[in-house]
N, C-alpha and C positions, 0 to 999 in steps of 0.2 A: 558463560559469557552471553549467550543468546537470550537467556532469561532476563539478564540485566538490561539488555538492549530492548526487549519487549516491555519490560516494566517502565523503563525511562520513556520510551516512545508513547506508552499509554498515558503517563502523567503529563507529558508535554502536549499531547493531542487534546487534552481537556483544558488547555489554557484559554480557549475561546469561550468556555462555559465554566468559569471559576467557581460560581456559586453552586454548581452541581458536581464539582470535581470529585469529591469523596463518594458520592452516591453512584456516579457513573463509572468510576474507575474499574470495578470488576467487569462491567459490560465491555468497556473498551479493551481491557487487557485480554479477555477471552476472544473478542472480535479480531484483534490484530494477531494473536497467537494462532487461532484457527485459520483465518484467511491467508495470512502470510506463511504460516507453517505448512499448510497443505501445498501451497504454491512452491515453496522452497523444496519440499520433499519431491514433488513432481519434477521440478527442474533438475535437481541434483541426482536423482535416481533414474529417471526415464530419459531425459534429454542429454545431460552431460555424462551420466553413468559413473559417478565418483566411486573410487575404490581406494581405501575404505570409505564407506558411506558418510562418515563424519569428518573427512579431511578438512581440518580447520583453515588451511590457507585458501580454500575455495568457499567453504561453508560460511565463514564469518563475513567476508566481503559481500557475498551474494545476499546473505540474510540482512546485512546493513542496508543494501539498496532496497530490498523489498520492505523491510520494517519502516524505513524512513518515508517511503512513498505512501505506505498504508497509513502511517501516522498523520501525514498531511491530509489524506483523503478522509479519514475518520474525523479529524479535527474540523474540516469543512462541513461534513455531514452533521456533526454534533451542533455546530454553530447554527447552521441553517434550520435544522429540525427544531432547536430550541427557540429560534426567532419566529418560525412559522407557528409553533404551538402557542407562543406568548401572544400572538395576534389572533388567537382563537380560530385558527384554521383547522379543519378536520384532519385527523391523523393520516389518513390515506393520501390526501393532497400534500400534507407537510412532508411525508415520507418520500413521495415522488419528487418534490422540489429539492429535498435534501440530497437525494441520490443524484439528481441531475447536476446540482451545483458542485457536489464533491468530486464528480468525475470530469468536470471541465478541464482542469489542468492536465490530467492524464491523457485525455483525448487530444488536447492541443499539442502535447509533447509528441504523441505518436504521429500526428499529422505533419509536424515540422521536422522530424528527424531526417537528415540527409538533404533537405531542401532549404531550411532556414537555419538549422543548427546541426553541428557535428558533435555529439556527446563525447565526454571525456574518455570513456572506454574505447570508443571507436577511433578517436583522434590519437590516443596513446598507442594503440596497436598499429595504426598506419605509420606513425612516426618511428616506431620500433622496427619497421621493415616488413610487417605482415601485409599480405595482399589486401587491397581495399575491399575485394569481394568477401574474403574471409572475415575481415573486420565488420563488414555490413551484416554478415550472417550472425556473428556474435551479438551485434547490436540489436538485431531483430529478436533474438532470444531474450535479451535484457528487457526490451520494451514489452514483449509479451509477458514476461515474468512480472514486471511492474504493473501492467494492466490487470493481470490475474490476481495478484496479491492485493492491490488496491480495491478492485471490484468485489472480491470475496470478503474482504474486511469491512467494506461499507455495508454489504448485504447482511453479514452477521451482526454488525452493530445495529442496523435498523430492525432486524428481526428480534434480537435480544432486548432492545429498548422497548419494543412493543410487548414482549413477554413480561418485562419488568413492570410495565404500566398496569397489566391485568392482575 
């Protein structure tokens, strides 16, 4: 199930650079798989401590959150990198600009949680009767998970893109 999720996320992420979709698909697939997979493994095994480790009722929803956010971040990175390189900007500058632009939505979400927005997971827990402090703790884990998965996926994408150019 999760391989289908990563495959689909990779294809959708390249919607911003349709002319390069087939060539970049392996790069994006590996980037999302590694960046999100490592984050998912860390969260499920170290933070949550799932037993058994593959418990689908937890693994699939958590993977969906991580993969979806990584997909959006890699999509923004691919679009910005492509745009910057088409303007004949040097790769180092283009990579920096792509990383900055791709991380804006994730950073903004982290800054706004609890002040501007109450995400669905946190709201659902509060409405079900869970203590707001407990719900906030879970939301912090989710936001860190999204931050880590998106950040690692962007880094892997930019690194693999550079390796593909050489």
